[in-house]
C-alpha positions in Angstrom: 0.0 0.0 0.0 1.4 3.3 -1.0 0.5 6.2 1.3 0.4 9.8 0.0 3.2 12.1 1.2 2.6 15.0 3.6 2.3 17.6 0.7 -0.1 15.2 -1.1 -2.2 14.9 2.0 -2.3 18.6 2.7 -3.2 19.4 -0.9 -6.0 16.9 -0.8 -7.3 18.2 2.5 -7.2 21.8 1.3 -9.0 20.9 -2.0 -11.6 18.9 -0.2 -12.3 21.5 2.5 -12.6 24.3 -0.1 -15.0 22.2 -2.2 -17.0 21.3 0.9 -17.4 24.9 2.0 -18.7 26.0 -1.5 -21.3 23.2 -1.5 -22.4 23.6 2.1 -25.6 25.6 1.6 -27.0 22.9 -0.7 -25.7 20.1 1.4 -27.5 21.4 4.5 -30.9 21.0 2.8 -30.6 17.2 2.5 -27.6 16.0 4.5 -27.5 18.1 7.7 -25.9 16.2 10.5 -24.3 13.6 8.2 -20.6 13.1 7.5 -19.3 13.6 4.0 -16.4 11.5 2.7 -14.4 13.6 0.2 -11.7 12.8 -2.3 -10.3 14.9 -5.2 -12.6 17.9 -4.2 -15.7 15.7 -4.7 -18.1 14.2 -2.2 -18.0 10.4 -2.5 -20.7 9.5 -0.1 -22.6 10.5 3.1 -22.6 8.6 6.4 -24.4 8.7 9.7 -21.2 8.7 11.7 -17.7 9.9 11.3 -16.4 6.4 12.1 -18.4 4.9 9.3 -17.0 7.5 6.9 -13.5 6.8 8.1 -13.8 3.0 7.7 -15.2 3.4 4.2 -12.5 5.8 3.2 -9.8 3.5 4.5 -11.2 0.5 2.6 -11.8 2.5 -0.6 -8.7 4.6 -0.8 -5.6 2.6 0.1 -3.4 5.7 -0.3 -5.2 7.4 2.6 -6.0 10.5 0.6 -9.5 11.4 1.7 -11.2 13.7 4.1 -14.3 13.5 6.4 -16.3 16.6 7.2 -19.5 17.0 9.1 -22.4 18.7 7.3 -23.3 21.4 9.8 -24.2 25.1 9.6 -21.0 26.0 11.5 -18.3 25.2 9.0 -15.4 23.9 11.1 -12.0 22.7 10.1 -11.8 19.5 12.2 -8.0 19.7 12.1 -6.4 16.3 11.5 -9.7 14.6 11.4 -11.0 16.5 8.4 -7.6 16.4 6.7 -6.5 13.8 4.3 -4.3 11.8 6.5 -3.5 8.1 6.6 -5.3 6.7 9.6 -4.6 3.3 11.1 -7.3 0.7 10.5 -10.4 1.3 12.7 
């Protein structure tokens, strides 16, 4: 398994967070309270829990380049959690 480098992870995190913020007004209408799994600046899928999103991201993207962000009115950068980092298996 090849894991993305730190610059790769940071670029992925930034791209995903920016895309998420732009889409947030529309997302709130149908997905408030859900957790979005993001990759390449696109939303892959929504989940009921952050853990479910993480598990799916880990199984789907072996390079660890993905982000998880909660759909909430208060846009919050969740730090490492929202950033595209390689997490150990959950």
